[in-house]
C-alpha positions in Angstrom: -23.3 -33.4 -97.5 -23.0 -32.2 -101.0 -20.3 -29.6 -100.5 -18.3 -32.1 -99.0 -18.3 -34.3 -102.4 -17.6 -30.8 -104.6 -14.2 -30.9 -103.2 -12.3 -33.3 -105.3 -15.2 -32.6 -108.6 -14.4 -28.9 -108.5 -10.9 -29.5 -108.5 -11.1 -32.1 -111.5 -12.8 -29.2 -113.0 -10.8 -26.7 -112.3 -7.9 -29.0 -113.6 -9.7 -29.6 -117.2 -10.3 -25.5 -117.2 -6.9 -24.5 -116.9 -6.1 -26.9 -119.4 -8.8 -25.8 -121.8 -7.5 -22.4 -121.4 -3.3 -23.0 -121.8 -4.3 -25.3 -124.9 -6.4 -22.9 -126.8 -4.7 -19.9 -126.3 -2.0 -21.0 -129.0 -4.7 -22.0 -131.3 -6.6 -18.4 -131.0 -2.9 -16.6 -131.5 -2.4 -19.0 -135.1 -6.0 -18.7 -136.3 -5.9 -14.8 -135.9 -2.2 -14.2 -137.0 -2.6 -16.6 -139.7 -6.1 -17.2 -141.4 -7.9 -14.1 -140.2 -11.0 -13.3 -138.8 -13.5 -16.5 -139.3 -10.8 -18.8 -138.5 -10.3 -16.8 -135.1 -14.1 -16.9 -134.2 -14.2 -20.7 -135.1 -11.6 -21.2 -132.4 -13.3 -19.2 -130.0 -16.6 -21.2 -130.7 -14.8 -24.3 -130.0 -13.2 -22.6 -126.9 -16.4 -21.9 -125.6 -18.1 -25.7 -126.4 -15.2 -27.2 -124.1 -15.4 -24.6 -121.2 -19.3 -25.1 -120.9 -18.7 -29.2 -121.6 -16.4 -28.7 -118.4 -18.8 -27.7 -116.4 -20.9 -31.0 -117.3 -18.2 -32.2 -114.6 -19.8 -30.7 -112.1 -23.4 -32.0 -113.0 -24.5 -29.0 -114.9 -27.1 -29.1 -117.7 -28.5 -25.9 -119.7 -31.7 -25.4 -121.6 -32.2 -22.5 -123.6 -35.8 -21.3 -124.4 -36.8 -19.7 -127.6 -33.5 -20.0 -129.3 -35.4 -19.1 -132.5 -36.1 -15.8 -131.6 -32.7 -14.7 -132.3 -32.8 -12.2 -135.5 -30.1 -13.3 -138.2 -28.1 -11.2 -140.4 -28.7 -7.6 -138.2 -27.0 -6.2 -135.2 -27.9 -7.5 -132.2 -27.7 -5.7 -128.7 -28.3 -8.8 -126.3 -28.8 -7.4 -122.7 -29.0 -10.1 -120.1 -28.8 -10.4 -116.2 -25.7 -11.1 -114.4 -25.4 -13.7 -112.2 -21.7 -15.8 -112.2 -18.6 -15.9 -114.9 -20.7 -19.1 -116.1 -22.8 -16.8 -117.8 -20.5 -15.9 -120.5 -19.2 -19.2 -121.9 -23.0 -19.9 -122.2 -23.7 -17.1 -124.2 -21.1 -17.0 -126.0 -21.8 -20.8 -127.6 -25.2 -20.9 -127.8 -25.9 -17.6 -129.4 -22.9 -18.2 -131.8 -24.5 -17.8 -135.1 -24.4 -13.9 -133.8 -21.1 -13.7 -133.5 -21.5 -12.1 -129.7 -18.6 -9.9 -128.1 -18.5 -8.7 -125.0 -18.5 -5.3 -122.8 -15.8 -6.5 -120.4 -14.1 -4.8 -117.3 -10.6 -3.9 -118.2 -9.0 -6.2 -115.9 -10.1 -9.4 -117.6 -7.6 -8.1 -120.7 -4.7 -9.0 -119.2 -3.0 -12.6 -117.7 -5.3 -14.8 -118.6 -4.4 -17.3 -121.6 -7.4 -17.4 -124.0 -10.1 -15.4 -122.4 -7.8 -12.0 -122.6 -6.3 -12.6 -125.8 -10.2 -13.2 -127.5 -11.0 -9.9 -125.6 -8.4 -8.2 -126.9 -8.5 -9.7 -130.7 -12.0 -10.6 -131.0 -13.8 -7.7 -131.6 -15.2 -7.2 -127.6 -14.0 -4.0 -125.8 -12.7 -3.5 -122.4 -13.8 -0.9 -120.1 -12.5 0.9 -116.8 -15.5 1.2 -114.5 -13.4 4.0 -112.5 -13.2 6.3 -115.8 -16.6 7.0 -117.1 -15.5 9.0 -120.7 -13.1 5.9 -121.4 -15.9 3.6 -120.7 -18.8 5.0 -122.7 -16.3 5.5 -125.4 -15.7 2.3 -125.8 -19.2 1.1 -125.8 -19.6 3.1 -128.6 -17.0 1.9 -130.5 -18.7 -1.5 -130.1 -21.9 -0.1 -131.2 -20.7 1.4 -134.6 -18.4 -2.3 -134.4 -22.2 -4.2 -134.4 -23.7 -1.4 -136.8 -21.3 -1.9 -139.4 -20.8 -5.7 -139.0 -24.6 -7.0 -138.7 -22.6 -9.0 -135.3 -23.9 -8.6 -131.6 -23.0 -6.7 -128.5 -23.8 -8.8 -125.3 -24.2 -6.2 -122.0 -24.9 -7.0 -118.8 -26.8 -3.5 -117.4 -26.7 -4.9 -113.7 -22.9 -3.6 -114.0 -22.1 -6.1 -111.7 -22.5 -10.0 -110.5 -25.7 -10.7 -108.8 -24.8 -13.3 -106.2 -27.8 -14.6 -104.8 -29.9 -14.5 -107.7 -31.9 -11.3 -106.9 -31.5 -8.9 -109.9 -30.0 -5.6 -109.7 -31.2 -2.3 -111.1 -30.3 -1.7 -114.5 -28.0 1.2 -115.8 -29.2 3.0 -118.6 -26.1 4.4 -120.2 -24.2 1.4 -121.7 -27.5 1.0 -123.3 -28.3 4.1 -124.5 -25.1 4.4 -126.1 -25.8 1.3 -128.1 -28.8 2.3 -129.2 -27.8 5.6 -130.3 -24.7 4.3 -132.3 -26.4 0.9 -133.6 -29.8 1.9 -134.9 -30.9 -1.1 -136.7 -29.6 -3.1 -134.0 -32.4 -5.2 -132.1 -32.5 -5.8 -128.4 -32.7 -9.5 -127.6 -33.7 -9.4 -123.6 -32.2 -12.4 -122.1 -33.2 -14.0 -118.8 -30.3 -16.2 -116.9 -31.8 -18.6 -114.0 -29.6 -21.0 -111.3 -26.1 -19.3 -112.8 -25.3 -17.9 -109.2 -25.9 -21.4 -107.9 -22.5 -22.8 -109.4 -20.9 -19.9 -106.6 -23.1 -20.6 -103.9 -19.8 -21.3 -101.9 -17.3 -18.9 -103.8 -15.3 -19.8 -106.0 -14.2 -22.8 -104.6 -16.0 -25.6 -104.4 -18.3 -25.3 -106.6 -22.4 -26.2 -106.9 -23.2 -29.3 -108.6 -25.8 -30.3 -110.2 -27.6 -27.0 -111.5 -29.7 -26.6 -114.4 -28.5 -23.2 -115.8 -31.8 -21.8 -118.0 -31.2 -19.2 -120.8 -34.4 -17.9 -121.8 -34.3 -15.7 -125.1 -37.0 -13.2 -125.3 -38.9 -11.3 -128.1 -36.7 -8.8 -129.9 -37.1 -5.6 -129.9 -36.3 -3.0 -132.8 -34.1 0.0 -131.6 -35.7 1.9 -134.3 -39.3 1.7 -133.4 -39.4 3.0 -130.2 -37.9 6.0 -128.0 -35.1 4.9 -125.4 -36.9 4.9 -122.2 -39.6 2.4 -123.5 -36.7 0.1 -124.9 -35.0 0.5 -121.5 -38.3 -0.3 -119.3 -39.1 -2.9 -121.7 -36.3 -4.9 -121.4 -35.4 -4.2 -117.8 -39.0 -5.9 -117.3 -38.7 -9.2 -119.9 -35.1 -10.1 -118.4 -36.1 -9.5 -114.4 -39.7 -10.9 -114.3 -38.5 -14.3 -115.8 -36.0 -14.3 -113.1 -36.4 -17.6 -110.4 
């Protein structure tokens, strides 16, 4: 029954989602080209708010646990499990004070209003997962960027989405490069729960009435520990809290 009800509600959601992307694309362009980074950042924050708010028509609600654990005025490496595309606007909105930038697959860099523009101009990097050299070079660029600016990199070490909520093994390389070239950063492990339920039937129709929970774990100073310890502690913190 819920799946049947979801069809018309999902249509409404996608209309709102598409309209939001179309409206904010020129807004981002104007902000970036005429007013610079801070104005563009503000437009992306508002875009993220509306992308989150659009999901309310699906009955989606959000809970952020321990937001106070996010360090301020230092580079952050936000490492989270990945359950659906809905993880991204949630992290972008709820950690907006940390200026989050994403390590995204290169396919998202073209053809998507608002999203592609932000990925290309907002400080994020695009990686070609079939080209290890290009991927690691882009991640190094991201690490050097956050080290210099004190902003944040968001990485999903699983590499791809877990469509059932069950975590995949974390890959080391991306985190290792970030730690090496952003030595003053703090890794912030984040566990995402229930996001996968949004796409339990695929992209259409969407799941209804889900409560997405983001749990922020205690930060880990990169400079204080060997990478193997950092990696193990990060993976354990994230995966052990997945319901």
